[in-house]
N, C-alpha and C positions, 0 to 999 in steps of 0.2 A: 358595714365598715367597723374593723375591730381597733382597740385601743390599745397602744403598747403598755406592758405590765408596769412600767414604771410611770405611768400618766400620775401627774399632780392636779390636784382640783384648781379650778381655777382662781385666780389672784383678782380682786377689785380694789382699785385704787381710785383715789379722788384728787385732782388737780384744781387750785383754784387761779381761776382767771379775772383778774380787775381791768375793767376798761375805762379810762377817764378821759372824758372830752371836755375841751376847753375852747370856749368860741371868742375871739376877739376880731371882729368884722375886719376884713373879709377875710381873714384866717380862722380855720380849726385845726386844734392840734389832737391828736391821740395819744394816749400813753397806756401801754399794757404793761401789766405785771403778773407772769407766770410764776405761781408757787406750786412747785411739784413735789414736795416734802424732803426732796434732797437737795433742789437746786432753786435759784430765783432766778428767772430771766425777765428783761426787759425791752420792750421795743418802742419807738416812738414814730410818728408819720403827721404830714401836714397836708392840708388841703387850702387853697385859695381860689375865692371866687373871682371871677373876672368882673371889673366893675361895672361893666355894661349887660352882665346876667341880674335877673332878678334876684332878690333876697331871699332864698330858701333854705334855711339852716340846716333842713335835714339831708339835704344835699351834701352839704359839707361835712357833717357828721358821718355819713355814709362813706363817703371817699376817705376820711383820714382814718374812720375805723378799718375799712376793708385793707388800705395800705400798710396799717399797724398790724394788722393780722398776717398778712402775706410776709412781713418783715418777721413776724413771732415764728412762723412756720421756718422760713430760712434760719433763723437761729437755732431752732430744734434740729433741722437736718445737720446743721455744722456740727452740733453739741455731739449728735448721734455719730457721725462720720470721725471725730475726734475720738469718741469712745472705742469706736469699732477698731480704730487704729493703735489705741492704747493698749486695748487686751491681746494685740498681735493676731486679730482675726483675719482670715484669707480675705485679700480684696473680693468685691463681687464685682460682676461684669457691669453692674450699674453704678455709675460715677457720679455721686451727689453734687460734686463741685461746680456744676454750671449752674446751678439753682441759687446760687449767691454770687454777689461780687466780693472783690477782697477787700472794699472799704467798709462793708457791712459788718 
């Protein structure tokens, strides 16, 4: 495969993601802060243990963290969609909007 004459060397970027978990039985809260260098995005999520279930904190951590990561992914997709529209790029066939809810 040949490269185009105007090819650029690859760019490497580092984004920092911090995940904070807070446990107050029966609730676990996850907060994610993503610093892209240009923007900072946050997402939050919770998990609540059923009082009849055994106390296994790792499960609450996993649920809350997983939900916060999904929420962060939706925020990133919404930001990309807004940026695409802001630069006047042609709409793609792939509509990203079903991936998030209006209230997110």
